C-alpha angles and dihedrals in degrees: 000000000000123000129180106216146163113228105222104183145340110251101180142005132183120165104313096340118103134182120197137182110229144175121226098158086304135038111279139178113231125200124198128178121190145041123319101024120198113269125233103247124170095216102040130086120201132210103224122195117197146085139275118249129183113232111207093228106025101035128218115012133172111231109209116217096169137005142182136180109253106176148001121214122209117237108211115206115200114241122224090250091055091048092051091046091052092048092048091051091047091050091048092049091048091051091045092051091052089065096054 
């Protein structure tokens, strides 16, 4: 099974066993065993190959057998100039609408 997910944070690590919290359209627990685990990165989506298993205590988990980075999203931070421009336009529209 293939899932496109964002790895949000690492929850647990012991030796080469990793547990992550992820988002694949819903919150999901991800399990990875081995060297070079995927890294939780805010701007990167991963293609995860694996299968769901039901853990008797923790419930449904996605066991990752392979992964690769598939995309990086750009996070746009608003500059002070852009913020002032938006506020000026909002103020102008508010004043304009008062006269209708």
